C-alpha positions in Angstrom: -15.1 -9.2 -31.8 -16.6 -5.8 -32.7 -18.3 -3.4 -30.2 -21.7 -4.5 -31.3 -20.9 -8.2 -30.5 -19.5 -7.3 -27.1 -22.9 -5.7 -26.3 -24.7 -8.7 -27.6 -22.7 -10.9 -25.6 -24.1 -9.5 -22.4 -27.9 -9.9 -23.3 -29.4 -11.1 -20.0 -26.5 -9.9 -18.0 -25.1 -6.9 -16.3 -23.0 -4.8 -18.7 -19.7 -5.2 -16.7 -17.6 -4.7 -19.8 -18.7 -1.1 -20.5 -15.7 1.2 -21.3 -17.6 3.9 -19.3 -17.0 3.9 -15.4 -20.1 5.8 -15.1 -22.3 3.1 -17.0 -20.5 0.3 -14.7 -21.9 2.4 -11.8 -25.3 2.8 -13.2 -25.2 -1.2 -13.7 -27.6 -1.8 -16.5 -28.7 -5.3 -17.7 -28.6 -5.5 -21.5 -32.0 -6.7 -22.7 -31.2 -6.4 -26.4 -28.5 -4.8 -28.7 -28.7 -4.3 -32.3 -27.0 -1.8 -34.7 -28.4 1.5 -33.6 -31.0 0.1 -31.2 -30.3 -0.9 -27.5 -32.4 -1.8 -24.7 -31.0 -1.7 -21.1 -32.8 -2.5 -17.8 -32.0 -0.5 -14.6 -33.2 -0.9 -11.1 -33.8 2.5 -9.4 -31.6 2.8 -6.3 -31.9 5.1 -3.2 -29.2 7.3 -4.3 -30.9 8.0 -7.5 -34.0 9.6 -5.8 -35.0 13.2 -5.5 -36.3 14.7 -2.0 -39.9 13.5 -3.2 -38.6 9.8 -3.3 -38.9 9.7 -7.1 -36.1 8.9 -9.8 -34.1 12.1 -10.1 -34.5 14.0 -13.3 -30.6 14.4 -13.6 -30.1 10.7 -13.0 -32.9 10.0 -15.8 -30.9 12.5 -18.2 -27.7 10.7 -17.2 -29.2 7.3 -18.1 -30.4 8.8 -21.4 -27.0 10.3 -22.3 -25.2 7.2 -21.3 -27.3 4.7 -23.2 -27.4 6.8 -26.2 -23.5 6.7 -26.0 -23.6 2.9 -26.0 -25.9 3.1 -29.0 -23.1 5.0 -30.9 -20.8 2.1 -30.0 -23.3 -0.3 -31.5 -22.7 1.5 -34.9 -19.2 0.2 -35.1 -17.9 3.5 -36.7 -14.2 4.3 -36.9 -14.8 7.8 -35.3 -15.7 8.7 -31.8 -19.1 10.2 -31.3 -19.6 12.9 -28.7 -22.9 14.6 -27.6 -23.6 18.0 -28.8 -26.8 18.5 -26.9 -29.7 16.6 -25.0 -33.4 17.7 -24.9 -35.3 15.6 -22.3 -39.2 15.6 -21.6 -40.3 14.1 -18.3 -43.8 12.3 -18.2 -43.9 10.1 -15.1 -42.1 9.1 -12.0 -40.3 5.8 -10.8 -39.7 4.8 -7.3 -37.0 2.9 -5.5 -36.6 -0.6 -6.6 -38.7 0.0 -9.6 -37.3 -1.7 -12.8 -37.1 0.6 -15.7 -36.1 0.1 -19.3 -34.3 2.6 -21.6 -34.7 1.9 -25.2 -32.8 3.8 -28.0 -33.0 4.3 -31.7 -31.4 6.3 -34.4 -33.5 9.1 -35.9 -30.7 10.1 -38.6 -27.3 9.0 -39.2 -25.5 11.5 -41.4 -21.8 11.8 -42.4 -20.9 14.2 -39.5 -24.0 14.1 -37.2 -26.2 11.6 -35.6 -29.5 12.2 -34.1 -30.7 9.6 -31.6 -33.7 9.1 -29.2 -34.0 7.2 -25.8 -37.3 6.5 -24.2 -37.4 5.4 -20.6 -40.5 3.1 -19.6 -41.6 1.3 -16.6 -40.8 -2.5 -16.7 -43.8 -3.7 -18.6 -43.5 -0.6 -21.0 -47.1 0.6 -20.1 -46.0 4.0 -18.8 -43.5 6.4 -20.4 -41.3 7.9 -17.8 -39.1 10.2 -20.1 -38.0 10.9 -23.7 -34.9 12.4 -24.7 -33.3 13.2 -28.1 -29.6 13.9 -28.5 -27.6 15.4 -31.5 -24.0 13.8 -31.6 -21.0 14.7 -33.6 -18.5 12.4 -35.2 -14.9 13.1 -34.4 -12.2 11.7 -36.6 -9.3 10.2 -34.7 
């Protein structure tokens, strides 16, 4: 079973098979998984909040980085792909127990570099919470 098929086998479930201990801690539910496009749902937990009671920007950035990493696995490349940089814009807040959806897509897939985007929405996708883009580099094993 390739990496994409593993992701697809978890649609509707917690992604407990992630090779990333951090992703397992974030505990996303796989909504959909296609090559270069993933949707995960998260429930905002108390330890993810800033002093104002909103989803912490650092946690938002971590979710974006982590789900884009999972998107790289969906490509089934023979190389390992690492993050070079992240750029994140924050638009709205999320509160404790809110369900949020992170949706990724590949903007450009080159021989050495990949540019990817992740948007985080409220549960019904009526309010954009944040949008991040990443440049990633393919490392030959």
